[in-house]
C-alpha positions, 0 to 999 in steps of 0.5 A: 444480490448479496453474498450470504456464506455460512460454514456448516463444518469440517472434517480433517483426516491423516492430518498433523491434527487429531483426525475429527469431525466439527459441526457447527449446525443444529439438530435442523442443520442451521449454524450456530451463530456462536460456536467455541471450540476449545483446543489446548495448545498442540491440539493443531488449533494452527493446523485447523486454521491454515487448513480452512484458509486453504480451502476456502481460497484455493491457495494449496492449488498448483503452484501455490503450496510447494512439497515442503509446506505440504509435507509440513501437514503430515501426521507425525509419526505416521506413513501414510501416503494422503490426508484429507480435509473438507469443508462444508458450506452454506452459499445463499441457503445452498449447500457445497462441500469442498474438498483437499486431497493430500499426496505427501508421496509426489507433495500435491494437493488436489481440491474438489468442489460439489456445488449445484449439480455435481462435483468437479475437479479443482476449486470452482466456488460459484461465481457469486462468492469467487471474490471472497474466496481468495487469499487476500480475503480469506484471511480477513474472516478467518484471522488469528492473534498475527493476522490482526497485526498484518492489519497494520501492516502494509506488506500482508494485507490489502484492506482498501481491495477488501473494502472495495469487493465488499462494497462492490466499487470494484463494479466502477472499473468493470464500468469503464471497461465496457465502456472501453470496450464499447468504443474498441468495438466500434472501431473494429465494425467500421470500414476503412478506405485503406484496410492496410492502414486500419490494420495497422494502426489497431495493431500499433494500439493493441501491442502498445496497450499489450505493453502498457499493461505489462510494464505496470504489471512489473513497476507493482512488482518492483513497487511490491518487493521495494516495500517488501524490502524497506519493511526489513530495513525497518525491521532490521533498523529497530533490530540494531537500535535495541542491541545498541540500546543494550549498553546504554553509555555506548547507545547515548554516544551514538544516538549524539553522533547520529544526532549531529551528522544529521544536523550537520546534513542539514547545514551541508545542504542549507549552504549548498543551496545558497553557494547555487543560488549566487552562483546564478548571478554570472557577476560572481561567477568573476569580476571580469563579467561585473567590469563588462556589465559596469561599462555596459552601464557607463556606455550608456550613461556617457551617450545619455541613453535611453533619455535622448534617444525615446521615441518622444524626441521624434514626436516633437521633432515632427511637430516642428517646422524645421528640422535639427539639421536647418531642412524644413519640415512638411507634412510629408516629412513629418509623416515620415518622421513619425512612422520610422519612429517606431524603428527607435527607442519607445516607452517600452524599450526606455523603461527596460534600459533604466531598469537594466542600468538600475539593476546593474547598480544595486548588484554589482555595488561599487567594487566589481570584485565584491561578488566574486570575494562574496562567493568565494566566502559561502564557497569556503564555508561548505567546505567547512562545512562538509569537512564537519560533516565528514568528521562527525560521519566517521565519528559516528562509524567508529562507535558502530564499529566499536558496538559491533567488535564488541557484540556480534548480533550488532555487527550481523545487524548492520551488515543486513541493513547495509545489505538491504540498503544495497538491494533498495538502490538496485530496486530504485534503478528498476523503477526509475525506468517506469518513470523515464520521459525519454522519446526516441526509443521505439515503442517496445524498448520505451518503458516510461508509463507516462510516455506509453499512455500519451502514445497510446492516446495519439494511437487511439486518436489515428484509429478514431480518424480512420474508422471516424468514431472521434466523436465516440472516442471523446464521449468514452473519455468523458465517461471514463473521467467520470466513472473514475472520478465516481470510484475515488469519491465513493473509495473516500467516503466509504474508508472514511466513514469506515475510520469514524465509525470503527473508532467510535467502537475502538472508543468504546472497548478502549476508552483510556487508551488514546489509539485511533485509525487515520485511515485505510489504504493497504493496511489500517494506518493508525494516528500518529503512531505505527502500531500498539500492543497485541490486546490494542492491535486485536482491539483494533481488528474486532472494531474494524471488521465488526464494522465493516461487516455490518456495513455491508449488505454481504454476510460472512463468517467470521473465524477467530483464533483467541479471541480473548487471550492478549487482551487485558481483563477489563476490555474482554467483557466488551469483546463479549459483548460485540460479538453477537453483533459482528456478524451471522456466525462466528466461530472461535478456538480458544483455550482454558484460560480465555473463558474468564471474564468473557464466556460469561459477557458474551452468553448474556449479550447473545440471544440464540444458543451457543455451541460448546465443542472441547477437542483433545488428543487421546492421552488422558484417562481421567479427562477421558473418562470426565469427557464421556460423563459430562458431553457428547462424545465423537471418538476418533483414532487419535482425538476426542470430540466434546460437546456441551458447555458442562465440560467446556468451562470444567476442562482444564489440562495439567501441562499442555503440550508445545504447539 
């Protein structure tokens, strides 16, 4: 059944943002398709978005947020010990409420969920919505410019998981799991002749599976750690390059030195491989090997092998009436000669000896020490290349040292880079154990994933033998292969179509930017580049998410911070026209500078009413009077919530507070 989620509104009290209550529904209780909430900087826009994400994902529940994070949500200059945030939802036409109760004194956040029969303590979304209400997924429909940038960064998002959840491709994993559980149940229910043997095999299989799962979890954690460190390293290297670039002459010299080092590294690599290839020839290692090989060839020539001892010689002899020794050859002796001829050189042996003699001649040549001299020459050349590379590295390091001494920021960046590289080496050492091919250790001390998988396969086969379920196991294995193959093809097909359709939208939004999505992995991989400008990134995010939500049967709200702020004025109208078709509910947090060339196209493209809300802190008597004159006002202790398009369009703070 398709999941339909709508946000009916929310309420905040005692938190960093002004106390306020927002309703996203009309007088009939139906959600507005488009709600624009104008909040100047300093009103708590970032706080409200963070609260929405936390309420929809359960992220703050222990052990999610620490005391410091929770304390950040406390209202400024307030001694109130608590606060609360409540979000009201419509889930498949049934109302639900999630409440976050902040205990600032003890640094805790308690959740309460109301859905169906009553209220429950804790975060308990309906089962149909759990896969959409987690930290990773919520970021795809409650996002800001920073999260749009994260779509292009594997360190922060897992776009493939979101795609699989939306299109229910995780059903393949469930099917494979059920197939495995069916065979497991068969092995449990079939009795064995030796109960002790059955129990032992079952226990070993269970232990192996548990150990493999643990190893895979650890491997994934280490891989994620490595990816995180690698991302940090890339940023530090970029920062280092930026610091170096501040001095043009030094940057050019260092860049030339880096290029020279890389060129000489390549030269050393090629010459080393050439020396290794040459060292495979024994006669090149020492002229004594060459002398012995030539002696072997000369000996064969001296005794006229292989020609004089060919098998054909014995065939001809058996056909004669008299042997070479003068004795007569009758039928019995002729048969004996032919039978015993197989013990001596045949046609294949002749070919081998001839080939060997030719190869010795071609390889060694006329002088036995020719190969040794050639190898020594190559080794000397390799030594020179290594020395050149060493000198180039010294020159580069000297330039780096000069730059670091001249600018502390360069030295700091270099120290960070060296530290991160050391961390990566340590992490790579940790990863090696999962690639180990060592089969000598017992099950508990074995960490090689491939070895453990082979042992599990062997343990399953032995269990199938004792429980007489070999046929069922073979069927399970075949069906699992089919399911995994279907999963892989489905993922490839859907992500390919999503890329094509998203790129068509990107082309419409930015026809002159020559930017497109190449593929979807953990993040969006752009074709031929790693990222774009802030405006390009946000436009790519809109295009991708519009395609993603449009293709799925599930309907989720789309909550955005600054929907048009960093986007060029020429692109804003296209974004405004896209939004009404993006999803069934669009909620945007805006500031006054975003109205230009965005609101009018949005209104023209929308065939339903748009809700306009302005939320700001108390303080300006003039603004408060204008609010009561031009809109419907809901006033709290420290803020005003004004509904109405006239005030929305007229609103402008002379000086906005810092965030």
